[in-house]
C-alpha positions in Angstrom: -227.6 -19.6 38.7 -229.5 -22.7 37.7 -228.1 -25.3 35.3 -230.5 -27.3 33.2 -229.0 -30.1 31.2 -230.5 -30.8 27.7 -229.3 -34.2 26.7 -228.4 -33.5 23.1 -225.4 -31.6 21.7 -227.4 -29.6 19.2 -230.8 -27.9 19.5 -233.0 -27.1 16.6 -234.8 -23.7 16.3 -238.1 -25.1 17.5 -236.5 -26.5 20.7 -234.6 -23.3 21.3 -237.8 -21.2 20.9 -239.8 -23.5 23.2 -237.1 -23.5 25.9 -236.9 -19.7 25.7 -240.6 -19.4 26.2 -240.3 -21.3 29.4 -237.5 -19.3 30.9 -234.9 -16.8 29.6 -231.3 -17.9 29.8 -228.1 -18.7 27.9 -227.3 -21.9 26.1 -223.8 -23.5 26.2 -222.8 -26.6 24.2 -220.7 -28.8 26.5 -219.4 -32.2 25.4 -222.4 -34.3 24.3 -225.1 -32.1 25.8 -226.4 -28.5 26.0 -226.4 -26.6 29.3 -229.1 -23.9 29.8 -228.0 -21.3 32.4 -230.8 -19.4 33.9 -231.3 -17.2 37.0 -234.8 -18.3 37.9 -236.1 -21.8 38.7 -238.2 -23.7 36.2 -240.9 -26.0 37.5 -240.4 -29.7 37.0 -243.8 -30.0 35.4 -242.8 -27.4 32.8 -239.6 -29.2 32.0 -241.4 -32.6 31.8 -244.0 -31.2 29.4 -241.2 -29.7 27.2 -239.2 -32.9 27.4 -242.2 -34.9 26.2 -242.8 -32.4 23.4 -239.3 -32.5 22.1 -238.6 -36.2 22.9 -235.4 -35.1 24.7 -234.4 -35.5 28.3 -234.2 -32.2 30.1 -233.0 -32.0 33.8 -232.3 -29.2 36.1 -229.5 -30.0 38.5 -230.0 -29.2 42.2 -228.3 -25.9 43.0 -226.0 -27.6 45.6 -224.9 -30.4 43.2 -221.2 -30.4 42.5 -220.1 -33.1 40.0 -216.5 -32.9 41.1 -217.5 -34.1 44.6 -219.3 -37.3 43.5 -217.4 -40.4 44.7 -220.0 -43.2 44.5 -222.8 -44.4 42.2 -225.2 -47.0 43.6 -227.3 -48.4 40.8 -230.1 -51.0 40.6 -229.6 -53.9 38.2 -232.8 -55.2 36.6 -234.3 -52.7 34.0 -231.7 -50.2 35.0 -228.1 -51.4 34.3 -229.5 -54.3 32.3 -232.5 -54.5 30.0 -234.4 -57.4 31.6 -236.0 -58.5 34.9 -234.1 -61.7 35.6 -236.8 -63.3 37.6 -239.3 -62.9 34.8 -236.9 -64.5 32.3 -236.2 -67.4 34.7 -239.9 -67.9 35.1 -240.3 -68.2 31.3 -238.5 -71.5 31.5 -241.4 -72.7 33.7 -244.0 -71.3 31.4 -244.9 -68.7 34.1 -243.5 -65.5 32.7 -246.9 -63.6 32.4 -247.9 -64.5 36.0 -244.5 -63.6 37.5 -244.1 -60.5 35.4 -247.5 -59.2 36.6 -246.3 -59.5 40.2 -243.0 -57.9 39.3 -244.7 -54.9 37.6 -247.0 -54.4 40.6 -244.1 -54.5 43.0 -242.1 -52.0 41.0 -245.1 -49.6 41.0 -245.1 -49.9 44.8 -248.5 -51.7 44.9 -247.1 -54.8 46.6 -244.6 -55.3 49.5 -241.4 -56.1 47.7 -240.1 -58.8 50.0 -243.5 -60.6 50.0 -243.7 -60.3 46.2 -240.2 -61.7 45.7 -240.9 -64.7 47.9 -244.1 -65.3 45.9 -242.2 -65.1 42.6 -239.3 -67.3 43.7 -241.6 -69.9 45.0 -243.0 -70.3 41.5 -239.5 -71.2 40.3 -239.2 -74.3 42.5 -238.0 -77.3 40.6 -236.3 -75.5 37.7 -232.8 -76.8 36.9 -230.1 -74.3 38.0 -228.8 -74.3 34.4 -231.6 -71.9 33.5 -229.7 -69.2 35.3 -226.7 -69.5 33.0 -229.1 -69.7 30.0 -230.7 -66.4 31.0 -227.3 -64.8 31.5 -225.9 -66.0 28.2 -228.9 -65.5 26.0 -231.2 -62.9 27.5 -229.3 -60.5 29.7 -228.1 -57.4 27.9 -226.7 -54.1 29.2 -228.9 -51.2 28.7 -227.8 -48.7 25.9 -225.0 -46.4 27.0 -223.8 -48.7 29.9 -220.3 -49.0 28.6 -220.0 -45.2 28.1 -221.4 -44.6 31.6 -219.0 -47.1 33.3 -216.0 -45.7 31.4 -216.9 -42.1 32.4 -217.3 -43.1 36.1 -214.1 -45.0 36.2 -212.2 -42.2 34.6 -213.5 -39.9 37.3 -212.4 -42.4 40.0 -216.1 -42.8 41.1 -216.8 -46.1 42.8 -219.6 -48.2 41.3 -222.0 -50.4 43.4 -224.6 -52.7 41.9 -227.4 -53.4 44.4 -230.3 -55.6 43.4 -233.5 -57.1 44.5 -232.5 -59.8 42.0 -230.0 -62.5 42.4 -226.3 -62.9 43.2 -225.8 -65.3 40.3 -226.2 -62.3 38.0 -224.6 -59.5 40.1 -221.5 -61.6 40.7 -221.0 -62.2 37.0 -221.5 -58.6 36.1 -219.1 -57.5 38.9 -216.4 -59.6 37.3 -217.3 -58.8 33.7 -217.7 -55.0 34.2 -215.1 -54.6 36.9 -217.5 -53.1 39.4 -216.4 -52.2 42.9 -219.3 -53.6 45.0 -222.4 -55.8 44.6 -225.2 -56.9 46.8 -228.3 -59.0 45.9 -230.4 -62.0 47.0 -229.0 -65.5 47.2 -231.2 -68.2 45.6 -231.2 -71.6 47.4 -230.1 -74.5 45.1 -230.9 -78.1 46.2 -229.8 -81.1 44.2 -229.1 -78.9 41.2 -232.6 -77.3 41.2 -234.1 -74.1 42.4 -235.7 -74.7 45.8 -238.1 -71.9 45.6 -236.5 -70.1 48.5 -234.0 -67.3 49.2 -231.2 -67.5 51.7 -231.1 -64.8 54.4 -232.8 -61.4 54.5 -234.4 -60.0 51.4 -232.4 -57.2 49.7 -235.3 -54.8 49.3 -235.9 -51.0 49.7 -234.5 -50.8 53.3 -231.5 -52.9 52.4 -230.7 -50.8 49.4 -230.8 -47.7 51.5 -228.6 -49.2 54.2 -226.1 -50.4 51.5 -225.7 -46.8 50.3 -225.2 -45.6 53.8 -222.7 -48.4 54.6 -220.6 -47.8 51.6 -220.6 -44.1 52.2 -219.3 -44.7 55.7 -216.7 -47.3 54.4 -215.5 -44.8 51.9 -215.4 -41.9 54.4 -217.8 -39.7 52.3 -221.0 -37.9 52.9 -224.2 -39.0 51.2 -224.3 -35.8 49.3 -221.3 -37.1 47.4 -223.3 -40.1 46.1 -225.7 -40.8 43.3 -228.3 -43.5 43.3 -230.2 -44.7 40.2 -233.1 -47.0 39.8 -236.5 -47.6 38.1 -238.8 -49.1 40.7 -240.5 -48.3 44.0 -238.0 -50.4 45.9 -235.2 -48.0 44.8 -236.8 -44.9 46.4 -235.4 -45.2 49.8 -231.8 -45.3 48.6 -232.5 -42.6 46.1 -233.8 -40.3 48.8 -230.6 -40.7 50.8 -228.3 -39.9 47.8 -226.9 -36.5 46.9 -228.4 -37.0 43.4 -231.2 -39.4 42.5 -231.7 -40.7 38.9 -234.8 -42.4 37.6 -233.9 -44.5 34.6 -236.9 -45.2 32.3 -238.7 -45.6 35.6 -242.2 -46.1 37.0 -244.2 -42.9 37.3 -243.9 -42.8 41.1 -240.1 -42.9 40.9 -240.0 -40.2 38.2 -242.0 -37.8 40.3 -239.6 -38.0 43.2 -236.2 -38.3 41.5 -233.9 -35.3 40.8 -233.1 -36.5 37.3 -235.2 -38.5 34.9 -234.1 -40.3 31.8 -236.9 -41.4 29.4 -235.2 -40.9 26.0 -231.4 -41.1 26.8 -229.5 -44.2 27.5 -227.2 -44.6 30.5 -224.7 -42.3 28.8 -226.9 -39.5 30.0 -225.2 -40.0 33.4 -222.0 -38.7 31.9 -223.7 -35.4 31.0 -224.4 -34.8 34.7 -220.7 -35.1 35.5 -219.0 -33.5 32.5 -220.9 -30.2 32.1 -218.4 -28.2 34.1 
């Protein structure tokens, strides 16, 4: 039996009719979502088309997925847990946001090597006063909608939360303390004489490092990767998402949506709770 999560507690007649035309099954209202139980699989393309038509996220869970066995969520930061790309906002203080954002967008689509693109972007920040980091955190950084609900849900289920980012430790460290996250990993900006040097210390936290971080935490916690979820929005998240038991694309680039088990284009982060609380 397949379980398809429709991320709304109530379905109108039009939505019900359209869903029934795709596949016969039974509807069940569960918490803040609707679960569609059906015996035959539905193609992802069909569900994507229906989702776009109804403006509601619709996701079929992998048959082997057991929400009660999930022990760890590893999530990206920029444009996933938070609503901004920190490097783009820092660049705004140098009058270079459009140039840096263009590089960021290309890297997130997988068109540029992430490590090379990050070094290029950080080099453009050279000479900025380190105070701009606090300015971005205080006045531009915001959690994405539903973040508080998601974090509360995960913590109530004793699920560990790891924040891994191709961004910067300045922000992940503050979020770890503020949100009481279990683990964080990101890139360290080099500061010299109170200014950004245009360099990063150590190895870049990119696609491979994110994957390895998920594997390392799984080993540390004594769990299998099938007991993990990974969530992101860009191409540099794909390798860790491929290793996880359940991969989630959050308002993601097209390439990521095509590969992920779960896609959110209309829901906020509270949609993650639907995946865990349907049983």
